C-alpha positions as CSV (number, residue, x, y, z in Angstrom):
1,M,0.0,0.0,0.0
2,K,1.3,3.4,-1.0
3,I,-0.1,6.8,0.2
4,N,-0.2,10.0,-1.8
5,Q,3.2,11.5,-1.0
6,N,2.1,14.8,-2.6
7,Y,0.5,15.7,0.8
8,S,4.0,16.2,2.2
9,R,4.3,19.2,-0.1
10,L,1.5,21.0,1.8
11,E,1.9,23.5,4.6
12,E,1.4,21.7,8.0
13,S,-1.6,23.9,8.9
14,Y,-4.3,25.6,6.8
15,L,-3.9,29.4,7.0
16,F,-7.2,30.0,8.9
17,S,-6.5,27.1,11.3
18,T,-3.3,28.9,12.3
19,I,-5.2,32.2,12.8
20,A,-7.8,30.4,14.9
21,Q,-5.1,28.9,17.1
22,K,-3.4,32.3,17.7
23,V,-6.7,34.0,18.5
24,S,-7.7,31.2,20.8
25,A,-4.4,31.5,22.7
26,F,-4.8,35.2,23.1
27,Q,-8.4,34.9,24.3
28,T,-7.4,32.4,26.9
29,D,-4.8,34.8,28.3
30,H,-7.2,37.8,28.0
31,P,-10.6,36.4,28.7
32,K,-12.3,39.8,29.2
33,T,-10.9,41.4,26.1
34,E,-13.3,41.9,23.2
35,I,-11.7,40.7,20.0
36,I,-13.2,42.1,16.7
37,R,-12.7,39.6,13.8
38,L,-12.2,41.0,10.3
39,G,-10.2,38.0,9.1
40,I,-12.2,35.0,7.8
41,G,-14.6,36.0,5.1
42,D,-17.7,34.6,6.8
43,V,-21.0,36.6,6.6
44,T,-22.8,37.9,9.7
45,L,-26.2,38.9,8.4
46,P,-28.9,36.3,8.5
47,L,-30.6,34.8,5.4
48,C,-33.1,37.2,3.9
49,S,-36.8,36.6,4.6
50,A,-37.6,35.6,1.0
51,V,-35.2,32.7,1.3
52,V,-36.3,31.7,4.7
53,Q,-39.9,31.6,3.6
54,E,-39.0,29.2,0.7
55,L,-37.0,27.0,3.1
56,H,-40.0,26.7,5.4
57,K,-42.3,25.8,2.5
58,A,-39.8,23.2,1.3
59,V,-39.5,21.7,4.8
60,E,-43.3,21.4,4.9
61,E,-43.4,19.7,1.5
62,M,-40.9,17.1,2.7
63,G,-43.4,16.1,5.4
64,H,-46.1,15.1,3.0
65,K,-46.1,12.0,0.8
66,D,-47.4,13.8,-2.3
67,T,-44.8,16.6,-2.2
68,F,-41.9,14.6,-0.7
69,H,-38.6,14.6,-2.6
70,G,-36.0,11.9,-2.4
71,Y,-32.9,11.7,-4.7
72,G,-32.9,14.7,-7.0
73,P,-30.9,15.4,-10.2
74,E,-27.2,15.5,-9.3
75,Q,-26.7,18.6,-11.5
76,G,-29.6,20.5,-9.8
77,Y,-33.3,21.0,-10.0
78,P,-34.7,22.7,-13.1
79,F,-36.4,25.5,-11.0
80,L,-33.0,26.6,-9.6
81,K,-31.3,26.4,-12.9
82,A,-34.0,28.6,-14.4
83,S,-33.4,31.1,-11.6
84,I,-29.6,31.1,-12.3
85,R,-30.1,31.4,-16.1
86,G,-32.3,34.5,-15.5
87,H,-29.5,36.1,-13.3
88,Y,-27.0,35.6,-16.2
89,A,-29.4,36.9,-18.8
90,V,-29.6,40.3,-17.0
91,R,-25.9,40.7,-18.0
92,G,-26.5,39.6,-21.5
93,V,-25.1,36.1,-21.0
94,H,-27.3,33.3,-22.3
95,L,-26.8,29.8,-20.9
96,D,-28.3,26.4,-21.7
97,P,-29.8,24.7,-18.6
98,D,-27.5,21.7,-19.2
99,E,-24.5,24.1,-18.8
100,I,-25.4,24.8,-15.2
101,F,-24.4,22.4,-12.4
102,V,-25.6,23.1,-8.8
103,S,-23.3,22.1,-6.0
104,D,-22.6,22.7,-2.3
105,G,-20.3,25.6,-3.0
106,A,-17.5,27.0,-5.2
107,K,-14.7,25.7,-3.0
108,S,-15.8,22.1,-3.6
109,D,-16.1,22.5,-7.3
110,L,-12.8,24.3,-7.6
111,G,-11.1,21.3,-6.1
112,N,-13.2,18.6,-7.8
113,I,-13.0,20.0,-11.3
114,L,-9.4,18.8,-11.4
115,D,-10.8,15.3,-11.9
116,L,-11.2,16.3,-15.5
117,F,-7.6,17.1,-16.2
118,D,-4.4,15.0,-16.4
119,V,-1.8,15.5,-13.7
120,D,0.7,16.2,-16.5
121,N,-0.6,19.7,-16.9
122,T,1.1,23.0,-16.1
123,V,-1.1,25.2,-13.9
124,L,-0.8,29.0,-13.9
125,I,-1.8,30.5,-10.5
126,P,-1.5,34.2,-9.5
127,D,0.4,34.9,-6.3
128,P,-1.0,35.9,-3.8
129,V,-4.0,33.6,-4.2
130,Y,-6.8,31.7,-2.4
131,P,-4.9,28.7,-0.9
132,V,-7.4,26.1,-2.2
133,Y,-6.2,26.7,-5.8
134,V,-2.6,25.8,-4.8
135,D,-3.2,23.0,-2.3
136,T,-5.6,21.0,-4.5
137,N,-3.0,21.0,-7.3
138,L,-0.2,20.1,-4.9
139,M,-2.2,17.2,-3.7
140,A,-2.5,15.9,-7.2
141,G,1.2,16.5,-8.0
142,R,0.8,19.0,-10.8
143,K,3.4,21.5,-11.8
144,I,2.5,25.1,-10.7
145,V,3.8,28.2,-12.3
146,Y,3.2,31.3,-10.3
147,L,2.2,34.6,-11.8
148,D,3.4,37.7,-10.0
149,A,0.6,39.9,-8.7
150,N,2.1,42.9,-7.0
151,Q,1.6,46.5,-6.0
152,E,3.1,47.7,-9.3
153,N,0.4,45.9,-11.4
154,G,-2.4,46.6,-8.9
155,F,-2.5,42.9,-8.1
156,L,-4.0,42.3,-11.6
157,P,-1.3,40.4,-13.5
158,M,-1.6,39.9,-17.2
159,P,-0.7,37.0,-19.5
160,D,2.8,36.5,-20.8
161,E,3.0,34.5,-24.1
162,Q,6.4,33.3,-23.2
163,V,4.8,31.2,-20.4
164,K,2.7,28.3,-21.7
165,A,0.0,27.0,-19.4
166,D,-2.7,24.4,-19.5
167,L,-4.9,25.5,-16.6
168,I,-5.3,29.1,-15.5
169,Y,-6.9,30.2,-12.3
170,L,-8.4,33.7,-12.2
171,C,-10.6,35.2,-9.5
172,S,-12.4,38.6,-10.0
173,P,-13.3,40.3,-7.8
174,N,-10.2,38.8,-6.3
175,N,-9.7,37.0,-3.0
176,P,-7.6,38.1,-1.2
177,T,-6.7,41.4,-2.9
178,G,-10.2,42.8,-3.9
179,A,-8.8,43.8,-7.3
180,V,-11.2,43.5,-10.3
181,Y,-10.3,42.9,-13.9
182,T,-11.8,45.0,-16.6
183,K,-13.4,43.5,-19.7
184,E,-10.4,44.5,-21.8
185,Q,-8.1,42.8,-19.4
186,L,-10.2,39.6,-19.3
187,K,-10.3,39.6,-23.1
188,Q,-6.5,39.4,-23.1
189,W,-6.7,36.4,-20.8
190,V,-9.3,34.7,-23.0
191,D,-7.1,35.3,-26.1
192,Y,-4.1,33.9,-24.2
193,A,-6.1,30.8,-23.3
194,A,-7.1,30.3,-26.9
195,Y,-3.5,30.8,-28.0
196,C,-2.3,28.1,-25.5
197,G,-5.2,25.8,-25.8
198,A,-5.6,26.3,-22.0
199,V,-8.7,26.2,-19.8
200,I,-9.5,29.2,-17.5
201,L,-11.0,28.3,-14.1
202,F,-12.8,31.5,-13.3
203,D,-13.8,32.1,-9.7
204,A,-16.7,34.6,-9.6
205,A,-17.8,34.0,-6.0
206,Y,-17.8,37.8,-5.3
207,E,-19.5,39.0,-8.5
208,A,-22.5,40.5,-6.5
209,F,-20.2,43.1,-5.0
210,V,-19.2,44.7,-8.3
211,Q,-20.8,48.2,-8.3
212,E,-19.5,49.7,-11.5
213,D,-21.6,48.7,-14.5
214,D,-18.7,48.6,-16.9
215,L,-16.8,45.9,-14.9
216,P,-17.6,42.3,-15.8
217,R,-19.3,40.0,-13.3
218,S,-19.0,36.9,-15.5
219,I,-16.2,35.8,-17.8
220,Y,-18.9,34.9,-20.3
221,E,-19.4,38.6,-20.9
222,I,-16.2,38.3,-22.9
223,D,-16.3,37.0,-26.5
224,G,-14.7,33.6,-26.9
225,A,-14.9,32.7,-23.2
226,K,-17.3,29.8,-23.7
227,E,-14.7,28.0,-25.7
228,C,-12.0,28.2,-23.0
229,A,-13.5,28.9,-19.5
230,I,-15.3,27.2,-16.7
231,E,-17.0,29.6,-14.2
232,F,-17.6,28.9,-10.5
233,C,-20.0,30.9,-8.3
234,S,-21.6,30.6,-4.9
235,F,-24.6,31.8,-2.9
236,S,-22.3,32.0,0.2
237,K,-21.3,35.7,-0.1
238,T,-24.1,36.7,-2.4
239,A,-26.9,35.6,-0.1
240,G,-25.3,34.5,3.1
241,F,-25.3,30.7,2.4
242,T,-22.0,30.1,4.2
243,G,-23.8,27.8,6.6
244,T,-26.5,26.6,4.2
245,R,-24.1,25.6,1.3
246,C,-25.1,26.1,-2.3
247,G,-23.2,27.2,-5.4
248,Y,-23.1,26.5,-9.1
249,T,-20.6,25.9,-11.8
250,V,-21.0,26.7,-15.5
251,V,-19.4,24.4,-18.0
252,P,-20.3,25.5,-21.6
253,M,-21.1,23.0,-24.3
254,A,-18.7,24.8,-26.6
255,L,-15.7,23.9,-24.3
256,Q,-14.0,20.9,-25.8
257,R,-10.5,19.5,-25.7
258,E,-8.9,16.5,-27.4
259,G,-12.3,15.6,-29.0
260,M,-14.0,15.4,-25.6
261,S,-16.8,17.7,-24.1
262,L,-15.8,19.0,-20.7
263,N,-19.5,19.5,-20.1
264,H,-20.2,15.8,-20.6
265,M,-17.2,14.9,-18.6
266,W,-18.3,17.0,-15.6
267,L,-21.8,15.6,-15.8
268,R,-20.3,12.1,-15.7
269,R,-18.1,13.0,-12.8
270,Q,-21.0,14.6,-10.8
271,T,-23.4,11.8,-11.4
272,T,-20.7,9.3,-10.2
273,K,-19.3,11.1,-7.2
274,F,-22.0,13.6,-6.0
275,N,-25.6,13.1,-4.8
276,G,-26.7,16.7,-5.4
277,V,-27.7,19.6,-3.1
278,P,-30.7,19.0,-0.8
279,Y,-34.1,20.0,-2.3
280,I,-34.8,22.3,0.7
281,V,-31.6,24.2,0.1
282,Q,-32.2,24.6,-3.6
283,K,-35.7,26.0,-3.0
284,G,-34.2,28.6,-0.8
285,A,-31.4,29.4,-3.3
286,A,-34.0,29.8,-6.1
287,A,-35.6,32.7,-4.2
288,V,-32.3,34.6,-4.2
289,F,-32.6,35.7,-7.9
290,Q,-36.4,36.4,-7.7
291,E,-37.5,40.1,-7.5
292,E,-38.2,40.1,-3.8
293,G,-35.1,38.1,-3.0
294,M,-32.9,40.4,-5.0
295,Q,-34.2,43.5,-3.3
296,Q,-33.4,42.0,0.1
297,I,-30.0,40.7,-1.0
298,R,-29.0,44.1,-2.3
299,K,-29.7,45.6,1.1
300,N,-27.5,43.0,2.7
301,I,-24.7,43.6,0.2
302,A,-25.0,47.4,0.7
303,Y,-24.5,46.7,4.5
304,Y,-21.2,45.0,3.8
305,Q,-20.3,47.7,1.2
306,H,-20.8,50.3,3.9
307,N,-18.3,48.4,6.1
308,A,-15.8,48.3,3.2
309,K,-16.1,52.0,2.7
310,V,-15.5,52.7,6.4
311,I,-12.3,50.5,6.3
312,A,-11.1,52.1,3.0
313,D,-11.8,55.6,4.3
314,T,-9.8,54.9,7.5
315,L,-6.8,53.6,5.5
316,T,-7.0,56.6,3.1
317,G,-6.9,58.9,6.1
318,L,-3.9,57.1,7.5
319,G,-2.1,57.3,4.1
320,I,-1.9,53.5,3.8
321,W,-1.9,51.9,0.3
322,Y,-4.7,49.4,-0.4
323,T,-6.7,47.8,-3.1
324,G,-10.4,46.6,-3.0
325,G,-13.1,48.1,-0.8
326,K,-15.4,49.3,-3.6
327,N,-16.2,46.4,-5.9
328,S,-15.2,43.7,-3.4
329,P,-15.8,42.8,0.2
330,Y,-12.1,42.6,0.8
331,I,-9.5,45.3,1.5
332,W,-5.9,44.5,0.8
333,L,-3.5,46.8,2.5
334,K,0.2,47.3,2.8
335,C,1.5,46.7,6.3
336,P,2.6,49.9,7.9
337,H,6.2,50.5,9.1
338,E,7.5,47.9,6.7
339,M,6.1,45.2,9.0
340,K,5.9,41.6,7.9
341,S,2.4,40.1,7.6
342,W,2.5,37.9,10.7
343,E,4.3,40.6,12.6
344,F,1.4,43.0,11.8
345,F,-1.1,40.3,12.6
346,D,0.3,39.8,16.1
347,W,0.7,43.5,16.8
348,L,-2.8,44.3,15.7
349,L,-4.2,41.5,17.9
350,Q,-2.1,42.4,20.9
351,E,-2.5,46.2,20.7
352,A,-5.9,46.8,19.0
353,H,-7.6,43.4,19.6
354,V,-8.5,43.2,15.9
355,V,-8.0,40.1,13.8
356,G,-7.2,40.2,10.1
357,T,-5.5,37.8,7.7
358,P,-1.7,38.0,7.0
359,G,-1.0,38.3,3.3
360,A,1.9,35.8,3.6
361,G,-0.7,33.1,4.0
362,F,-1.8,33.7,0.4
363,G,1.7,33.3,-1.1
364,K,5.1,34.9,-1.2
365,N,3.9,38.0,-2.9
366,G,1.4,38.5,-0.1
367,E,4.3,39.1,2.4
368,G,4.1,42.6,3.7
369,F,0.4,42.9,3.0
370,F,-2.8,42.2,5.0
371,R,-6.4,41.4,4.3
372,L,-9.4,42.8,6.1
373,T,-13.0,41.8,5.3
374,S,-16.2,43.8,5.3
375,F,-18.4,40.9,6.5
376,G,-18.5,42.0,10.1
377,D,-21.1,43.8,12.2
378,Q,-21.3,47.5,11.2
379,D,-20.8,48.8,14.8
380,K,-17.9,46.4,15.4
381,T,-16.3,47.3,12.1
382,A,-16.5,51.0,13.0
383,E,-15.0,50.2,16.4
384,A,-12.2,48.2,14.9
385,M,-11.3,51.1,12.6
386,Q,-11.3,53.5,15.5
387,R,-8.9,51.2,17.3
388,I,-6.6,50.9,14.2
389,Q,-6.7,54.6,13.6
390,K,-5.7,55.3,17.3
391,L,-2.9,52.7,17.0
392,L,-1.5,54.0,13.7
393,K,-2.2,57.7,13.8
């Protein structure tokens, strides 16, 4: 028996586990100190009433023989697919129902999609980056080439034709940096993928936070993207489903490689390895993109956007460089006083009792930077900024 030795290539502890351990140790030593957490990107507002009403209705249906639902379609119920199609149509993107696959979240699909690709592929990943992109490929033993995202390019790296890649990870609005690609920039990536014969894995989990109309919320707003891109999205940040779990992945019919349809491959993979998202959850998710649901969701997103503005305004007042905060729930700042990321984390925790995320946890280019999230309570976010302002003024 042999085990997968690629696991030895991983860091010993997942980034957010390390943060939790540090915060727990501090809380043990200072039990009466109020810690404000602006680190992990978990939402704090409850599910909107339109969603809750549908969840209740679905629960009631499950209690009656004539409306009970057992195994459902692994790729999602038609009513939720129709809701998602309508959401895309608003942006001028037309999808076939069979191109939409409902799942328990973008994180799962971003890892599971790798089942479709041989390990002998070169993967292009921006640095800094969401750790899941890196770790899932390390687990499989793929070669990773890192793309420099840095302060000079606004953490929006562009393709280099001298570098040949087979798989390309892009996230916009970006986690952790909050930076957002323009349509013109994404067009360059689509053209590059076509040139290389590569497939773009596009993470659009934060698309609902884009405020500027001329910025793309889906890669399928770009000509040619359906021939080279798979898009992942989630209800987690859009509608507060972090504890409810529902997302969706779009695999276009036009996306084919080596004579095989990636859409058909993904369908085969899901029907083999996945039992589908619960009917109750899908009924709640379908309400998100209905008129009443969207009105309520926009209010929740506006709540978080207010937090982002409070954080951004504080950093601007302190003269600290940052990206994000307008079209993203994340604010990516340069650590003051030339501090290292973990050094700033410890200092902020000890002196201001505020928790953020060290940039070094997202890659070598994240060293010297720090991520704050806008998903906290408004009063606590304001209090955190007052503490930081007092500390750094």
